[in-house]
LUMNU-915521 format. One line per field, with one value per atom (N, C-alpha, C): atom name; residue in three letters; residue number from 1; z, x, y. Coordinates in steps of 0.2 Angstrom, whole numbers, plus 2048, in hexadecimal, padded with zeros to 3 digits. Layout:
BEGIN
atome CA,...
residu ALA,...
num NUM,...
pz Z,...
px X,...
py Y,...
This chain:
BEGIN
atome N,CA,C,N,CA,C,N,CA,C,N,CA,C,N,CA,C,N,CA,C,N,CA,C,N,CA,C,N,CA,C,N,CA,C,N,CA,C,N,CA,C,N,CA,C,N,CA,C,N,CA,C,N,CA,C,N,CA,C,N,CA,C,N,CA,C,N,CA,C,N,CA,C,N,CA,C,N,CA,C,N,CA,C,N,CA,C,N,CA,C,N,CA,C,N,CA,C,N,CA,C,N,CA,C,N,CA,C,N,CA,C,N,CA,C,N,CA,C,N,CA,C,N,CA,C,N,CA,C,N,CA,C,N,CA,C,N,CA,C,N,CA,C,N,CA,C,N,CA,C,N,CA,C,N,CA,C,N,CA,C,N,CA,C,N,CA,C,N,CA,C,N,CA,C,N,CA,C,N,CA,C,N,CA,C,N,CA,C,N,CA,C,N,CA,C,N,CA,C,N,CA,C,N,CA,C,N,CA,C,N,CA,C,N,CA,C,N,CA,C,N,CA,C,N,CA,C,N,CA,C,N,CA,C,N,CA,C,N,CA,C,N,CA,C,N,CA,C,N,CA,C,N,CA,C,N,CA,C,N,CA,C,N,CA,C,N,CA,C,N,CA,C,N,CA,C,N,CA,C,N,CA,C,N,CA,C,N,CA,C,N,CA,C,N,CA,C,N,CA,C,N,CA,C,N,CA,C,N,CA,C,N,CA,C,N,CA,C,N,CA,C,N,CA,C,N,CA,C
residu MET,MET,MET,LYS,LYS,LYS,PRO,PRO,PRO,GLU,GLU,GLU,THR,THR,THR,ALA,ALA,ALA,PHE,PHE,PHE,LYS,LYS,LYS,LEU,LEU,LEU,GLN,GLN,GLN,ILE,ILE,ILE,MET,MET,MET,PRO,PRO,PRO,GLN,GLN,GLN,LEU,LEU,LEU,LEU,LEU,LEU,LYS,LYS,LYS,ILE,ILE,ILE,PRO,PRO,PRO,GLU,GLU,GLU,SER,SER,SER,TYR,TYR,TYR,TRP,TRP,TRP,VAL,VAL,VAL,LYS,LYS,LYS,ILE,ILE,ILE,GLN,GLN,GLN,GLN,GLN,GLN,MET,MET,MET,THR,THR,THR,ILE,ILE,ILE,ARG,ARG,ARG,GLY,GLY,GLY,THR,THR,THR,PRO,PRO,PRO,ASP,ASP,ASP,ILE,ILE,ILE,PHE,PHE,PHE,GLY,GLY,GLY,VAL,VAL,VAL,LYS,LYS,LYS,SER,SER,SER,SER,SER,SER,THR,THR,THR,SER,SER,SER,VAL,VAL,VAL,ILE,ILE,ILE,LEU,LEU,LEU,GLU,GLU,GLU,LEU,LEU,LEU,LYS,LYS,LYS,MET,MET,MET,ASP,ASP,ASP,GLU,GLU,GLU,PHE,PHE,PHE,GLU,GLU,GLU,GLU,GLU,GLU,ALA,ALA,ALA,ASP,ASP,ASP,PRO,PRO,PRO,LEU,LEU,LEU,GLN,GLN,GLN,LEU,LEU,LEU,HIS,HIS,HIS,ASN,ASN,ASN,ILE,ILE,ILE,ALA,ALA,ALA,LYS,LYS,LYS,ALA,ALA,ALA,ARG,ARG,ARG,ALA,ALA,ALA,ALA,ALA,ALA,GLY,GLY,GLY,ALA,ALA,ALA,TYR,TYR,TYR,ALA,ALA,ALA,ARG,ARG,ARG,VAL,VAL,VAL,VAL,VAL,VAL,HIS,HIS,HIS,PRO,PRO,PRO,LYS,LYS,LYS,ILE,ILE,ILE,TRP,TRP,TRP,PRO,PRO,PRO,LEU,LEU,LEU,ILE,ILE,ILE,TYR,TYR,TYR,LYS,LYS,LYS,GLU,GLU,GLU,ILE,ILE,ILE,CYS,CYS,CYS,LEU,LEU,LEU,LEU,LEU,LEU
num 1,1,1,2,2,2,3,3,3,4,4,4,5,5,5,6,6,6,7,7,7,8,8,8,9,9,9,10,10,10,11,11,11,12,12,12,13,13,13,14,14,14,15,15,15,16,16,16,17,17,17,18,18,18,19,19,19,20,20,20,21,21,21,22,22,22,23,23,23,24,24,24,25,25,25,26,26,26,27,27,27,28,28,28,29,29,29,30,30,30,31,31,31,32,32,32,33,33,33,34,34,34,35,35,35,36,36,36,37,37,37,38,38,38,39,39,39,40,40,40,41,41,41,42,42,42,43,43,43,44,44,44,45,45,45,46,46,46,47,47,47,48,48,48,49,49,49,50,50,50,51,51,51,52,52,52,53,53,53,54,54,54,55,55,55,56,56,56,57,57,57,58,58,58,59,59,59,60,60,60,61,61,61,62,62,62,63,63,63,64,64,64,65,65,65,66,66,66,67,67,67,68,68,68,69,69,69,70,70,70,71,71,71,72,72,72,73,73,73,74,74,74,75,75,75,76,76,76,77,77,77,78,78,78,79,79,79,80,80,80,81,81,81,82,82,82,83,83,83,84,84,84,85,85,85,86,86,86,87,87,87,88,88,88,89,89,89,90,90,90,91,91,91,92,92,92,93,93,93,94,94,94
pz 800,800,800,7FC,7FB,802,804,80A,80A,804,803,804,802,803,80A,80E,815,819,817,81A,819,813,811,816,816,81B,822,824,82B,82D,828,82A,828,823,822,827,82C,832,836,837,83B,838,831,82D,82E,82D,82D,834,839,840,841,83D,83E,83D,842,841,83B,838,833,82D,82B,826,821,81B,816,813,812,80F,80A,805,800,7FD,7FD,7FA,7F2,7EF,7E8,7E5,7E1,7DE,7D7,7D4,7CD,7CC,7CB,7CB,7C4,7BF,7B8,7B7,7BB,7BA,7BE,7BB,7BF,7C2,7C8,7CC,7D0,7CF,7D3,7DB,7DF,7E7,7E9,7EF,7F2,7F6,7F9,7FD,7FC,7FB,7FB,801,804,809,80A,80E,810,817,81B,822,823,826,828,822,81C,816,812,815,812,80E,808,804,807,807,80A,804,802,7FD,800,800,803,7FE,7FD,7F9,7FD,7FE,802,800,804,802,808,806,80B,810,80F,814,812,816,815,80F,80C,807,800,800,7F9,7F8,7F2,7F0,7EB,7EC,7E7,7E0,7DB,7D4,7D3,7CE,7CC,7CB,7C7,7C6,7CD,7D1,7D8,7DB,7DB,7DF,7DB,7D5,7D1,7D3,7D4,7D5,7DD,7E1,7E8,7E8,7E5,7E4,7E2,7DD,7DA,7DF,7E2,7E8,7ED,7EF,7F5,7F2,7EC,7E9,7E9,7E9,7E9,7F0,7F5,7FC,7FF,7FC,7FF,804,809,80D,809,806,802,804,805,808,805,805,804,80B,80C,813,813,818,819,821,823,82A,82F,82E,833,835,830,831,832,831,832,838,83E,844,844,841,840,83B,836,830,833,837,839,83E,842,847,843,83E,83A,837,834,831,836,83C,841,843,842,844,83F,839,833,835
px 804,800,804,803,806,806,80B,80A,804,803,7FE,7F7,7F6,7F0,7EF,7F5,7F4,7F2,7F5,7F3,7EB,7E9,7E2,7DE,7E0,7DC,7DC,7E1,7E2,7DD,7DD,7D9,7D2,7D0,7C9,7C4,7C6,7C1,7C1,7C6,7C6,7C1,7C2,7BD,7B6,7B5,7AE,7AA,7AE,7AB,7AA,7AC,7AA,7A3,7A0,799,798,792,790,795,797,79B,79A,79D,79C,7A3,7A5,7AC,7AC,7B0,7B1,7B8,7BB,7C1,7C0,7C4,7C4,7C9,7C7,7CB,7CC,7CD,7CE,7D6,7D9,7E0,7E3,7DE,7E1,7E0,7DD,7DC,7E0,7E6,7EA,7E7,7E9,7E7,7E1,7DE,7D8,7DA,7D6,7D8,7D7,7DA,7D9,7D2,7D1,7CA,7C6,7C0,7BB,7B6,7B5,7B0,7AC,7A7,7A4,7A3,7A5,7A4,7A0,79A,796,796,794,793,799,79F,7A6,7A9,7AA,7AD,7B5,7B7,7BD,7C1,7C7,7CA,7D1,7D3,7D9,7DE,7E4,7E9,7EE,7EE,7F2,7F9,7FE,805,808,80D,80F,814,817,81B,81C,81F,820,825,828,82D,82A,824,821,81D,81E,81B,815,810,80A,80C,80A,80C,808,80A,807,800,7FD,7F6,7F2,7F5,7F2,7F2,7F7,7F7,7F3,7F2,7EE,7E6,7E5,7DE,7DC,7E1,7E0,7DF,7E3,7E2,7DB,7D9,7D2,7CD,7CE,7C9,7C8,7CE,7CF,7CC,7CD,7CA,7C2,7C0,7B8,7B5,7BA,7B7,7B8,7BC,7BD,7C2,7C2,7C8,7CC,7D2,7D5,7DD,7DF,7E6,7EA,7F1,7F5,7F7,7F6,7F6,7FB,7FF,804,803,805,804,806,80C,80E,80A,806,802,7FB,7F9,7F2,7EF,7F1,7EE,7EB,7EF,7ED,7E8,7E9,7E3,7DD,7DD,7D7,7D4,7D7,7D4,7D1,7D4,7D2,7CB,7CB,7C5,7BF,7C1,7BC,7B9,7BD,7BA,7B7,7B6,7B3,7AB
py 7FA,800,806,80B,811,815,819,81D,822,825,82A,826,820,81C,81B,819,817,81E,823,82A,82B,82A,82B,826,820,81B,81D,820,823,828,82D,833,833,82F,82E,82D,828,827,82D,831,837,83C,83D,841,83F,839,837,838,839,83A,841,846,84D,84E,851,853,858,858,85C,85C,856,856,850,850,84B,84A,844,843,83D,83E,839,839,832,832,832,836,836,831,82D,827,828,82E,82E,82F,829,829,82B,82B,82D,835,838,83F,843,846,84A,850,852,858,857,851,850,84F,852,851,84A,849,842,841,847,847,84D,84C,852,851,857,856,85D,85D,863,863,869,869,870,86F,875,87A,877,87B,87E,87C,87E,878,878,873,872,86C,86A,866,868,864,863,85C,85A,856,859,855,852,84C,848,847,848,846,842,83D,839,83C,842,845,84C,850,857,859,854,855,854,850,84F,855,858,85E,85C,861,860,862,85F,862,868,86C,872,872,86D,86C,86C,868,867,86E,871,878,87D,87C,881,87F,879,877,879,878,87B,882,886,88D,88F,88C,88D,88C,886,884,889,88C,891,897,899,89F,89F,899,898,897,897,897,890,88C,885,885,881,87F,87A,87C,877,877,871,871,86B,86B,866,863,85D,85A,854,854,84E,84C,846,844,849,84C,850,856,859,85F,85D,856,854,856,856,858,85F,864,86B,86B,868,868,866,860,85D,862,865,86A,870,872,878,876,86F,86D,86D,86A,869,870,876,87C,880,87D,880,881
């Protein structure tokens, strides 16, 4: 199992327990730039691009899509395990 997949499997149960939220894993492996997780928390769209560690960079298309989502009002982030606790707290406070 890829480390990114393991990270996704680790955080999905946590996300699914957040009240007033909806979450789905995006599994379109052939479409570049598609985020790994899409959700809604208290009427705010949440887009998460998962990376296996802080050294793995998002590609330019992923960063472009995150910027577009943020400009439209979404909470959109590139996330790796080291910063996950902070991101999780931010999502819970939406």
